[in-house]
C-alpha positions as CSV (number, residue, x, y, z in Angstrom):
1,M,15.8,1.2,25.2
2,K,16.7,4.0,22.7
3,A,17.9,3.0,19.3
4,A,21.6,3.7,18.6
5,E,22.1,6.4,16.2
6,V,23.6,5.9,12.8
7,K,27.2,7.1,12.7
8,A,28.0,10.2,10.8
9,G,29.0,9.5,7.2
10,D,27.2,6.0,7.2
11,G,23.7,7.5,6.7
12,P,21.9,9.0,3.6
13,V,22.9,12.4,2.4
14,P,20.1,15.2,2.1
15,T,19.7,15.6,-1.6
16,L,16.0,15.7,-2.1
17,S,14.0,19.0,-2.5
18,L,10.5,19.5,-1.1
19,K,9.2,19.0,-4.6
20,D,11.1,15.7,-5.0
21,A,9.7,14.4,-1.7
22,V,6.1,15.3,-2.8
23,A,6.7,13.6,-6.2
24,I,8.0,10.5,-4.6
25,T,5.2,10.2,-2.1
26,V,2.4,10.8,-4.6
27,G,4.1,8.4,-7.0
28,I,4.0,5.7,-4.2
29,V,0.5,6.1,-3.2
30,V,-1.3,6.7,-6.6
31,G,-1.0,3.2,-8.0
32,A,-3.1,0.4,-9.3
33,G,-5.5,0.3,-6.4
34,I,-7.5,3.2,-7.7
35,F,-8.5,1.2,-10.7
36,R,-9.8,-1.8,-8.7
37,T,-11.0,-0.7,-5.2
38,P,-13.8,1.8,-6.4
39,S,-15.8,-1.4,-7.4
40,L,-15.5,-2.9,-4.0
41,V,-16.3,0.4,-2.2
42,A,-19.3,1.1,-4.4
43,A,-20.6,-2.5,-3.7
44,N,-20.7,-1.5,0.1
45,A,-21.6,2.2,0.0
46,G,-25.3,2.1,-0.7
47,S,-25.4,5.3,-2.7
48,E,-23.2,7.5,-4.8
49,S,-23.1,10.3,-2.3
50,A,-22.1,7.8,0.5
51,A,-19.3,6.5,-1.8
52,M,-17.9,9.9,-2.3
53,L,-18.1,10.7,1.4
54,I,-16.3,7.5,2.2
55,W,-13.4,8.5,-0.2
56,L,-13.4,11.9,1.4
57,A,-13.3,10.4,4.9
58,G,-10.3,8.3,3.8
59,G,-8.5,11.5,2.9
60,A,-9.4,13.0,6.3
61,V,-8.0,10.1,8.2
62,S,-4.8,10.1,6.0
63,L,-4.4,13.9,6.8
64,V,-4.7,13.3,10.5
65,G,-2.1,10.5,10.2
66,A,0.2,12.6,8.2
67,L,0.1,15.2,11.0
68,C,1.4,12.5,13.4
69,Y,4.1,11.3,10.9
70,A,5.1,14.9,10.4
71,E,6.2,15.1,14.1
72,L,8.0,11.8,13.9
73,T,9.8,12.4,10.7
74,T,11.0,15.9,11.6
75,T,12.1,14.7,15.1
76,Y,13.7,11.5,14.1
77,P,14.8,11.7,10.3
78,H,16.0,8.3,9.5
79,A,16.0,5.9,6.6
80,G,14.4,3.1,8.8
81,G,11.1,5.1,8.9
82,D,8.4,3.3,11.0
83,Y,11.0,0.6,11.8
84,H,13.1,3.2,13.5
85,Y,10.2,4.8,15.4
86,L,8.9,1.5,16.7
87,T,12.4,0.6,18.0
88,R,12.8,3.9,19.8
89,A,9.3,3.7,21.3
90,Y,9.0,-0.1,22.2
91,G,12.3,-1.8,21.8
92,R,13.8,-4.4,19.5
93,P,11.2,-7.3,19.8
94,L,8.4,-5.4,18.4
95,A,10.6,-3.8,15.7
96,F,11.5,-7.3,14.6
97,L,7.9,-8.3,14.3
98,F,7.4,-5.3,12.1
99,A,10.2,-6.3,9.9
100,W,8.9,-9.9,9.9
101,S,5.4,-8.7,8.9
102,R,6.9,-6.8,5.9
103,V,8.6,-9.9,4.7
104,A,5.7,-12.4,5.3
105,V,2.5,-10.3,5.0
106,I,2.7,-6.6,4.0
107,Q,5.1,-6.3,1.0
108,T,4.5,-9.8,-0.3
109,G,0.7,-9.4,0.0
110,S,0.9,-6.0,-1.7
111,A,2.9,-7.4,-4.5
112,A,0.3,-10.2,-5.1
113,L,-2.8,-7.9,-4.9
114,L,-1.2,-5.5,-7.5
115,A,-0.4,-8.5,-9.7
116,F,-4.1,-9.4,-9.5
117,V,-4.9,-5.9,-10.7
118,F,-2.7,-6.4,-13.7
119,G,-4.5,-9.8,-14.3
120,D,-7.9,-8.3,-14.1
121,Y,-7.1,-5.7,-16.8
122,A,-4.9,-7.8,-19.0
123,S,-7.7,-10.3,-19.1
124,Q,-9.7,-7.5,-20.9
125,L,-7.2,-7.6,-23.7
126,L,-6.4,-11.3,-23.9
127,R,-8.1,-13.9,-21.8
128,L,-6.1,-17.0,-20.8
129,G,-8.9,-19.3,-19.7
130,E,-10.9,-19.7,-16.5
131,Y,-8.2,-18.5,-14.3
132,S,-6.8,-15.8,-16.5
133,P,-6.2,-13.1,-13.7
134,A,-4.4,-15.6,-11.6
135,V,-2.3,-16.7,-14.5
136,Y,-1.3,-13.2,-15.4
137,A,-0.6,-12.4,-11.7
138,A,1.9,-15.4,-11.3
139,L,3.6,-14.3,-14.6
140,V,3.9,-10.7,-13.3
141,I,5.6,-11.9,-10.0
142,V,8.0,-14.2,-11.9
143,A,8.9,-11.5,-14.5
144,L,9.4,-8.7,-12.0
145,T,11.4,-10.8,-9.7
146,G,13.7,-12.0,-12.6
147,L,14.0,-8.4,-13.9
148,N,15.3,-7.1,-10.5
149,V,17.5,-10.1,-10.0
150,L,19.3,-9.1,-13.1
151,G,20.1,-5.9,-11.5
152,V,18.9,-2.7,-9.9
153,R,19.6,-0.7,-13.0
154,H,17.1,-2.8,-15.0
155,G,14.4,-2.4,-12.3
156,S,15.0,1.4,-11.9
157,R,14.8,2.1,-15.6
158,A,11.6,0.2,-15.9
159,Q,10.2,2.1,-13.0
160,N,10.9,5.5,-14.6
161,W,9.0,4.6,-17.8
162,L,6.1,3.0,-16.0
163,T,5.4,6.0,-13.8
164,G,4.7,8.2,-16.8
165,I,2.2,5.8,-18.1
166,E,0.5,5.5,-14.7
167,V,-0.2,9.3,-14.7
168,L,-1.5,9.0,-18.2
169,S,-4.0,6.3,-17.1
170,L,-5.5,8.5,-14.4
171,L,-5.7,11.6,-16.7
172,T,-7.6,9.4,-19.3
173,V,-10.2,8.2,-16.7
174,I,-10.8,11.8,-15.6
175,A,-11.2,13.0,-19.1
176,A,-13.7,10.2,-19.9
177,G,-15.7,11.4,-16.9
178,L,-15.6,15.0,-18.1
179,A,-16.7,13.8,-21.6
180,L,-19.7,12.1,-20.1
181,A,-20.6,14.9,-17.6
182,A,-23.1,16.3,-20.0
183,A,-24.9,13.0,-20.5
184,P,-27.2,11.5,-17.7
185,A,-25.5,8.9,-15.6
186,A,-26.5,5.4,-16.3
187,A,-25.1,2.1,-15.7
188,P,-23.8,0.1,-18.7
189,A,-25.1,-3.3,-19.6
190,V,-23.9,-5.1,-16.5
191,V,-25.5,-8.3,-15.6
192,E,-27.5,-7.8,-12.4
193,A,-26.3,-11.1,-10.9
194,T,-22.8,-9.9,-11.4
195,A,-23.3,-6.7,-9.6
196,Q,-25.0,-8.5,-6.7
197,G,-22.3,-11.1,-6.7
198,T,-19.7,-8.4,-6.4
199,A,-21.5,-6.7,-3.6
200,A,-21.7,-10.0,-1.7
201,Q,-18.0,-10.7,-2.3
202,G,-17.1,-7.2,-1.3
203,A,-18.8,-7.1,1.9
204,G,-18.1,-10.8,2.8
205,G,-21.9,-11.0,3.6
206,G,-21.8,-7.7,5.3
207,G,-23.9,-5.9,2.7
208,A,-27.0,-6.4,4.8
209,N,-25.4,-4.8,7.8
210,P,-24.6,-1.0,7.3
211,A,-22.0,-1.0,9.9
212,A,-20.1,-4.0,8.3
213,A,-20.4,-2.5,4.9
214,L,-19.1,0.9,6.0
215,G,-16.1,-0.8,7.8
216,L,-15.3,-2.9,4.8
217,A,-15.6,0.0,2.4
218,L,-13.2,2.0,4.6
219,V,-10.7,-0.9,4.6
220,F,-10.6,-0.7,0.7
221,V,-10.5,3.1,0.7
222,L,-7.7,3.5,3.1
223,L,-5.8,0.6,1.4
224,T,-5.9,2.8,-1.8
225,Y,-4.6,5.8,0.2
226,G,-2.0,3.6,1.9
227,G,1.7,4.5,1.2
228,W,1.9,8.2,2.1
229,N,3.7,7.1,5.2
230,E,6.6,5.9,3.1
231,A,7.8,9.5,3.1
232,A,9.2,8.7,6.4
233,Y,11.8,6.5,4.6
234,V,13.3,9.5,2.8
235,S,13.0,11.9,5.7
236,A,16.8,11.9,6.2
237,E,17.3,12.7,2.6
238,V,15.2,15.8,2.4
239,R,17.4,19.0,2.3
240,G,16.5,22.3,3.9
241,P,14.6,22.7,7.2
242,R,13.3,19.6,8.8
243,R,9.7,21.0,8.5
244,N,10.0,20.4,4.7
245,V,9.3,16.7,5.5
246,A,6.1,17.8,7.2
247,W,5.1,20.0,4.3
248,A,5.7,17.1,1.9
249,L,3.4,14.8,3.8
250,L,0.5,17.4,4.0
251,I,0.9,18.5,0.4
252,S,1.0,15.0,-0.9
253,V,-2.1,13.9,1.0
254,G,-4.0,16.9,-0.1
255,L,-3.1,16.2,-3.8
256,I,-3.9,12.6,-3.5
257,T,-7.4,13.3,-1.9
258,G,-8.3,15.6,-4.7
259,L,-7.1,13.2,-7.4
260,Y,-9.0,10.3,-5.9
261,M,-12.2,12.4,-5.6
262,L,-11.9,13.3,-9.2
263,V,-11.3,9.8,-10.4
264,N,-14.3,8.4,-8.4
265,W,-16.6,11.2,-9.5
266,A,-15.7,10.2,-13.1
267,Y,-16.4,6.5,-12.4
268,L,-19.8,7.2,-10.8
269,R,-20.8,9.8,-13.3
270,G,-20.1,7.5,-16.3
271,L,-21.3,4.2,-15.0
272,G,-23.6,4.9,-11.9
273,L,-23.3,3.1,-8.6
274,E,-24.5,-0.4,-9.8
275,G,-22.2,-0.2,-12.9
276,V,-19.1,0.5,-10.7
277,A,-20.1,-2.1,-8.2
278,G,-20.5,-4.7,-10.9
279,S,-17.3,-4.1,-12.6
280,D,-14.0,-6.1,-12.3
281,A,-12.3,-3.5,-14.5
282,V,-14.1,-0.3,-13.8
283,A,-11.7,2.0,-15.8
284,A,-12.1,-0.2,-18.8
285,D,-15.9,-0.1,-18.5
286,L,-15.9,3.7,-18.2
287,L,-13.8,4.1,-21.3
288,R,-16.0,1.5,-23.2
289,R,-19.0,3.7,-22.6
290,A,-17.1,6.9,-23.5
291,A,-15.1,5.8,-26.5
292,G,-16.3,2.2,-27.5
293,E,-14.2,-1.0,-27.4
294,R,-11.1,0.6,-28.5
295,G,-11.1,3.0,-25.7
296,A,-11.7,0.2,-23.2
297,Q,-8.7,-1.7,-24.7
298,F,-6.5,1.3,-24.6
299,V,-7.2,2.1,-20.9
300,S,-6.9,-1.5,-20.0
301,L,-3.4,-1.5,-21.4
302,L,-2.6,1.6,-19.6
303,V,-3.9,0.4,-16.2
304,A,-2.2,-3.1,-16.7
305,V,1.2,-1.2,-17.2
306,S,0.3,1.0,-14.2
307,A,-0.2,-2.0,-12.0
308,L,3.3,-3.1,-13.2
309,T,4.6,0.3,-11.9
310,S,3.3,-0.3,-8.4
311,A,4.2,-4.0,-8.3
312,N,7.7,-3.3,-9.4
313,A,8.2,-0.6,-6.8
314,T,6.8,-3.0,-4.2
315,V,9.3,-5.7,-5.3
316,I,12.3,-3.3,-5.1
317,T,11.5,-1.9,-1.7
318,G,10.3,-5.2,-0.1
319,A,13.4,-7.1,-1.1
320,R,15.6,-4.5,0.6
321,T,13.7,-4.9,3.8
322,N,14.4,-8.6,3.6
323,Y,18.1,-8.0,3.0
324,A,18.2,-5.7,6.1
325,L,16.6,-8.5,8.2
326,G,19.3,-10.9,6.8
327,R,22.1,-8.5,7.8
328,D,20.8,-8.2,11.3
329,F,20.0,-11.8,12.1
330,K,22.1,-15.0,11.5
331,L,19.0,-17.0,11.2
332,F,18.2,-15.1,8.0
333,R,21.7,-14.5,6.8
334,F,20.9,-16.1,3.4
335,L,18.7,-13.0,2.8
336,G,21.5,-10.6,3.6
337,R,23.8,-11.6,0.8
338,W,24.3,-8.9,-1.9
339,H,24.9,-10.0,-5.5
340,T,27.6,-7.6,-6.4
341,P,27.8,-8.0,-10.2
342,A,24.1,-7.0,-10.5
343,N,24.1,-4.7,-7.4
344,T,21.0,-6.4,-6.0
345,P,19.8,-8.6,-3.1
346,A,19.2,-11.7,-5.3
347,N,18.4,-14.1,-2.5
348,A,15.9,-11.7,-0.9
349,L,14.3,-11.1,-4.2
350,V,13.9,-14.8,-4.9
351,V,12.5,-15.6,-1.4
352,Q,10.0,-12.7,-1.7
353,G,8.9,-13.8,-5.2
354,L,8.3,-17.3,-3.8
355,I,6.0,-16.1,-1.0
356,A,4.2,-13.8,-3.4
357,L,3.6,-16.7,-5.8
358,A,2.1,-18.8,-2.9
359,L,-0.2,-15.9,-2.1
360,V,-1.3,-15.6,-5.7
361,L,-2.2,-19.3,-5.4
362,A,-4.1,-18.7,-2.1
363,G,-5.9,-15.8,-3.7
364,T,-6.9,-17.9,-6.7
365,L,-8.6,-20.4,-4.4
366,A,-10.5,-17.6,-2.7
367,R,-13.6,-15.8,-4.2
368,D,-11.6,-12.9,-5.5
369,G,-7.8,-12.7,-5.6
370,F,-7.5,-9.0,-5.1
371,A,-10.1,-8.9,-2.3
372,A,-8.5,-11.9,-0.6
373,M,-5.0,-10.1,-0.5
374,V,-6.6,-6.9,0.9
375,E,-8.1,-9.1,3.7
376,F,-4.8,-10.8,4.2
377,T,-2.7,-7.6,4.7
378,A,-5.2,-5.2,6.2
379,P,-5.2,-6.3,10.0
380,V,-1.4,-6.4,10.2
381,F,-1.0,-3.1,8.5
382,W,-3.4,-1.3,10.7
383,L,-2.0,-2.9,13.9
384,F,1.5,-1.4,13.2
385,F,0.0,1.9,11.9
386,F,-1.9,2.1,15.4
387,L,1.5,1.5,17.2
388,T,3.3,4.0,15.1
389,G,0.6,6.7,15.8
390,L,0.8,5.8,19.5
391,S,4.6,6.2,19.4
392,V,4.0,10.0,19.1
393,I,2.7,10.0,22.6
394,V,5.1,7.3,24.0
395,L,8.1,9.3,22.7
396,R,6.8,12.5,24.0
397,F,7.0,10.9,27.4
398,R,10.3,9.0,26.9
399,E,12.2,11.7,25.1
400,P,10.7,15.0,26.2
401,K,13.9,17.0,25.4
402,A,14.2,15.9,21.9
403,E,14.0,18.9,19.4
404,R,10.7,18.7,17.6
405,P,10.7,21.1,14.6
406,F,7.1,20.2,14.0
407,R,4.7,19.4,16.7
408,V,1.4,17.8,15.9
409,P,-1.4,20.3,16.5
410,L,-4.0,19.8,19.2
411,Y,-1.8,17.3,20.9
412,P,-2.8,14.8,22.3
413,L,-6.2,14.9,20.6
414,T,-4.8,14.4,17.1
415,P,-2.7,11.3,17.7
416,L,-5.4,9.9,19.9
417,L,-7.9,10.5,17.0
418,F,-5.6,8.7,14.5
419,C,-5.1,5.8,16.9
420,A,-8.9,5.5,17.3
421,A,-9.2,5.5,13.5
422,C,-6.5,2.8,13.3
423,L,-8.3,0.5,15.9
424,Y,-11.6,0.9,14.1
425,M,-9.9,-0.2,10.9
426,L,-8.3,-3.0,12.6
427,Q,-11.5,-4.1,14.1
428,S,-13.3,-3.8,10.7
429,S,-10.6,-5.8,8.9
430,L,-10.8,-8.6,11.5
431,A,-14.5,-8.7,11.9
432,Y,-15.6,-8.3,8.2
433,A,-12.8,-9.3,6.0
434,G,-13.0,-13.1,6.5
435,R,-10.4,-15.9,6.6
436,G,-7.7,-14.1,4.7
437,A,-7.5,-11.7,7.9
438,L,-6.9,-14.5,10.1
439,A,-4.3,-16.0,7.8
440,G,-2.4,-12.7,7.9
441,V,-2.6,-12.3,11.7
442,G,-1.5,-16.0,12.0
443,L,1.7,-15.4,9.9
444,L,2.4,-12.3,12.1
445,L,2.0,-14.4,15.3
446,A,4.3,-17.1,13.7
447,G,7.1,-14.4,14.0
448,V,7.1,-14.7,17.8
449,P,8.8,-18.1,17.9
450,V,10.9,-17.1,15.0
451,L,12.1,-14.1,17.1
452,W,12.9,-16.6,20.0
453,L,15.0,-18.7,17.7
454,A,16.8,-15.6,16.2
455,R,17.7,-14.2,19.7
456,R,18.7,-17.7,20.9
457,Q,21.0,-18.2,18.0
458,Q,22.9,-14.8,18.3
459,G,21.9,-13.0,21.5
460,R,20.6,-9.4,21.3
461,P,20.4,-8.3,17.8
462,R,21.5,-4.9,16.7
463,L,18.3,-4.4,14.8
464,E,18.0,-0.7,15.3
465,T,21.5,0.2,13.9
466,R,20.8,-1.0,10.4
467,E,19.3,0.8,7.6
468,E,16.4,-0.7,5.6
469,S,18.3,-0.3,2.4
470,A,21.7,-1.4,1.1
């Protein structure tokens, strides 16, 4: 069944330029992951050239996906993004499971893994005992949740300041790589057992299996590229021709790919493959070699703040998805209450914070908190990415007369290629990522009886008529 259209005057107003859309998309994608995942990729790559090729492949997959999203966003500009496309293509039940997965797995897991990045780098400055990264991660979840409960103005002001520091962090890393370019690449004094242990933990035992290592390396790489599809959520707010959204996606992915290639070149040039693989704070180790201990502390501070940037954005957007779910279903109506004095979905923020704290605890009990959260979120993320890519073909059949200002080139080869990549990533995340992946899938499946209860309580929900934001 087709989704009902949002009534005129009720939807967002086109106010964003092409430049604004590119800036938003790049700002969402370029987060704390690039300061942590290169170690896990290097541990599974086998060589420096292989590591760089894997990062380039991640950019290529993202570009193919961006072409698919370009058709969807220009044909169906809507603040619901993926949520809206899934509803049009497959109906309400699947759209509910997507919303459920954002509440229970994707957004909360992302907030937890970003909090662990903060913990890894903050521990370089001041260690708080054996479980220092986890302690910091829990404090981040509590602090950011509390900050946003106080009001959206507090959260957005913090985000503006943090974004500038995030860009400075990346430029510092690239500058360190340039400074070391004239010197021969050599790994710093990293204990061999640590490097071996990191490789083993990264591959989940798959380091001896090239296919397993490649699959897991791509899981980490594409996690770091993840977020460009969020441009779909502002597609209805971009002014000018509808094709501007397509250009925003393609330009953003190109810029991000170039930036990631430069940053990884800097890591590998300064530390070597083993040095990168053996590091829990690769940017800090690079600056330690380039500028001594003070340099390491400086970049650790920058990266820790950068992690706060991404975590804060995730907390803000995730809570609003929860709020929309509460507005659509009586079963979750406690999430749909808006705290007017603070202009924020306070209940949704608190529930999201509690789930994220539980995931921080689960990550602490695992071998590596960050890697455990990647395992937890990856299969569910790639399942819905596959379904969204497939919706390009489904909607061509279901709505052939819809105006499509941008048509994906080489149709249907391009969307089929993207779907094949998504299925490969889904298989890799399930086969090589371990128990965390099963936990994420289990929580997704738990949404099936929840959907049954929700429909039983109120009949057919008007899921598709709601926006994902207040």
